[in-house]
N, C-alpha and C positions, 0 to 999 in steps of 0.2 A: 374247810376241808383242804385237801391237797390239790395240786395241779391235776392229779389223776382224776379226782372226783369232779373237778371243773369240767373235764371232757367226758365224764361218764355219768355219774349221778345227776349233776346239774344239766349236762347236755341232754341226757335222756329225758328227764322230766320236762325240760323247757323246750326242747325241740317239739315236744307234744303240743306246745302252744300253736304250732303251725296248723293243727287240725281242730283246735278248740273253738275258734270263732264260728258262729252259726252260718255266716256267709261263705266260709271256706270249707267247712267240714263236709265230708262225704257221708252218705248214708251208711249207718252202721259203725261210724267212727267211735273211738273210746270217749269216755267222759273227759271234761277239761282237766288239765294237769294241776299239780299243786301250785299255789301262788308263788311268784318269783321271790327269791330272797332279796333282802336289802341290807346293806351295811349301816344305814341310818338307824339310830336307836329308836325303836318304837316305844310307846308308853310302857308296854309290858316288859320289853327288854331292858329299858332304862332302870327298872326297879331292882335288877339283879346286881349282886356283888360277887366277887370270886369267893372261893372256899375259905379264904383268910379274912373275908370281910372288907377287902379293898375294892375300889372302883375298877370296872373293866376298862381296858385301854388296848388299842391295837398293838400286838407284839408283846404284851406284858403277861408273862406266865405267873401264876400264883407262887409266892415265895416258898410255900411248903411243898411244892412239887418234888417228888423223889428224883434222885439223880438218874436212875435207870429210865424213868419216864421222860426226863429231859432229853436223854440221849436218843431214845426211840423217836421222839418228836422231831429232833434234828435230822435223824436218818430219813424219816418220811419226807421232810422238807427237801433234803438234798438229793435223794435218790433219783427223781425224775430229771434233775439238772446235772447229773454226773458227767455228761458229755458236753455241757454248755460252757463254751470258753468265755463268752462275753455276755453277761446278764443284761436284760433289756426290759423296760416296762411294756405292758400290754396296751397298745393304742388302737387295736382293731383285731378282728379275726374273720376267717371265712371257713365255714364248716359245711361239708356235704355228707349226708347220712342216709343210709337205707334203713327204714324203720318197719318193723312188723309188730302189730298189736294183736293180742289174743284175748277175746272176751271170756268171761267166766263160764259161758255156756258153749264155747267152741267157735264163736264168730271170729273172723280174722280180717284185718284191714292192713294192706301193705302200702307204704309210702316210699317208693324208690326215689332216691336222689333228692330228698328234702334238703333245704339249704337255710343257713342262718348266717347273715353278714352284719357286722357292726363296725362302725368307725366312731371313735371317741369325739365328742362326748355323747351325742344324741342322734346319730344316723343309724338306721336299722332297716334291714330287708329280711322278711320271713317268707319262705316259699315252700309250698307243699310238694314241688316237683310235678304238679299236675296243671301247670300253666296258670296258676293263681298265686298271688303274693300280696302281702301287706308291706307298706312302705312308709317310712318316716324320714323326712329330709328337709332341705331348705324351704321347700314349698308346702310343707305340712304333711298330713296323713292321707294315704291313698290306698284303695283296693285296686289292684291291676289284674284284669282277667284277659289273658292273651289267648284263651281258648275261643274267643269270639273274633269275628272279622267285621270291622276293624277291632283292634284291641280296645276293650272297655276300661275307661279310667273313671273311678268313682272317688270323689273327695269325701273323706270321712268327717262329717260335721257332728253336731251335738244331738242329732236326732236319735231316738231310742233304738232304731234298727242298726245303728252303727256302734252301739255301746260295747258289744262283745269284741268287735274288731279293735276298737281303741284300747280296750282292756288288754288284749293280746299284745299290742304294741307297747303299752305301758309296762307290762310284765316282762316282755322280752328285753326292753331297754334296762329295766331295773336289774335283771339278771346279768346282762352284759356288763354293767358297771360293777356288779358283785364279782363276776369272773375276774375283772381287772384288779379289784382289791384283794382277791384271794390268789392271785397269780403266784404269790409267795406266802407261805404259811405265816410269816412274821406279821402279816397284816391282820390276822385273826384276833378278835377279842376272846379271851379264854377264861372261862369260869373254873375249869378243872381239867387237868391232864393226869392220867394215871394208867398203870398197866392193867390189863383185863384178861379174862378167859374167853374162849370162843362161845358165842351165843347159840341158842337153838336156831338152826337154819331151815329154810323152806323145804329142802329135800335132802335125801341121803347123800347124793353126790357132793353138794355144797357142804354138808356136815362133815363128810370125810376129809375134804380139803381144809376146812376150817380148823380141824384138829392138828393140822401140820403147820399152820400159820401162827405167828405171834400177833397179839392183839393189844391195841391201845385205845383207851377211852378218852374222848375229847368232848367237852361241853362248851358250846359257843352259841351266841345269838345271831351269828352271821350266815345262817341257813334256815329257811322257812319250810314248814311242813303243812299239809292240808289241814285247815281248821275243822274241828268237829262241828256238827250242826248246832246252831244256836249257842256256841260257846267260843269265846275269843281265845286264840292260842296264847301260850305263855311267853313266846318270844325266845325261848331257850331250847336248844336241841342237844340231845346226847347222841353222839356218833361213836359206834364201835368199829374200829378200822383193823381189818386183818391183813397183815403184810408178810411178804417173804422175808424170812429171818436174815438171809444173806444179802439180798438185793435191796430190801427196803421198799419194794414196789407194792402198793395196795392192790389186793386181789378181791377183797370183799368188804362191804360196808353195810352196817345196819343202823338205821336212824329211828329215833323215837323222841317224842316231846318230853321235856323235863318240866314237871309241874312243881310249883312252890308248895311247901308244906303248910299245913293249917296250924294256926295259933303259934307261929314261930318254929314249928317243927321242921325237920330236914326235908328237902325236896325229894320227889320220887319220879321215876321214869314211867310213862304210860307204855302200853303195848307197842311194839315196833310198828312203824308205818311203812317203811321201805327196806328192802334188802337188795343190794346191788352187787352183781358179780362182774369183774373186770378181767379182760384177757387180751393177749396179743399186743403187748406194749411195743410201740415203734417210735422212732424219732420224728418229730415235727418241729422244724426250726430250732433244733437243739434240745427239745423237751421230750422225754419219753411219755407217750400218750397211749392209753388203751384204745385199740381200734375195734374191739367187740365188747359190748356190755349188755347185760340182761337185768331187767328191773322187775322184782317181785313185789307186788303191792298187796293190799288187803282184799281178801275174797269175801263172798257172801256170808261166810260163817264168822267174819271178824278176825280171821287169822291170815298170816302171810300165805299167798298161793304157792303151791308146789311148782307149778308151771309159771314161767316168766310171763307177765302181762305185756312186756315189751322187750324186743331184741333190737339192738342197734349195731350197724356196721359203719364205721367211719370210712367213707370212700375217698375223701381228700380233705386236706386241711392246711391252712396257713395261719400262723400266729403273728405274721408280719406282712399283711397284705398291703399293696400299694393302692389304697382307695383315695378318692377325692370326694368332697361333699356333693359336687354336682352330679355324681353318679347315682345318688339316692334321690332322684327326682323322677316323676312319672314321664314315660316316654323314652327314658334312657335304658339301655340294656344293662342287665345285672353286671356289676363289676366283676372281673375275673381276678380273684385274689389267691386261689389255691395253688396257682402255678409257682408262687414265690418260694414255697418250701414244703410242698405236699409230699405224701408218702404213698407207696403202693398200698392199696386197700383191697379187701376181698368182699365180694358181693355175698348175699345170703346163700347162694349156691356153692360158695367156696372158690369161685373162679377169681383170679387176680383182676383188679380194676386198673385203670390207667393211672400212672403216677401223677399226683397233683390234681386229681379229679377230672 
């Protein structure tokens, strides 16, 4: 995906990891998020070739890709970086997000000031904003509960009761590494890139705006979707990206699994799994990042829900935090990274938040 989707679709689904573990989740919390993507080739993804029959490789676009699609792809890659004077690799990030979940039957769960901190290659802190957090660092994996006096530190061992917590850390770390690899679109493995038309959207407002956007189809194994029950995912995702024709900034994205054809036939896309709406792009360390995102998932009828199942507001962010490994150990205060290059964010009420979180 693009740097926009890094901070929106990926951020939205994976910040949900913060409430997925049973030991951290609050009553009435939404179901666990999709599994984190990984750039490592899975057995399913490894079987795919591009549309020309060539092996997939990072940054390699199929030879047959039309020129207009190539130009659109480059526009999407360059647009968030239009004001970036000195490109840099992503070695860490610090994200603070207000999240609101809506259940299919009207239930709501708010997570103000959830936080996701990563330092390459394998240091991670996931916080719900409710004084509970998961931690991976030089001294191993921990659950930190500062709502208790004194603060309770629980080392996460191999026992069954720690399984979900360890899974959340594994997925959060896999995603963080994927974010780093997708920081530039040229890192993507591409099966197909082509122009597209607007898809059917979850509601009329999104549909109206979709008709004003240009659309690009991108097929890649570098983004995972929720697997269906008792069936292994194919490892390939078809993403439809709706972008502003003048600015090149992605405003909508719809994701679906691409399934291999039977008996050598052409592949086909399953029903869409996610529709993400992105708004309010602002600079974070030289990159234009959407600060408000809405995620429409599958409802009880098997179709995309008209109402967003999750809204997110980026309160503060840094893509160049000054973290040190020792800050990711139990007993240490959460490192403050958002002050390095954060932006003014807005809370769900619409009131401005403090710059840098």
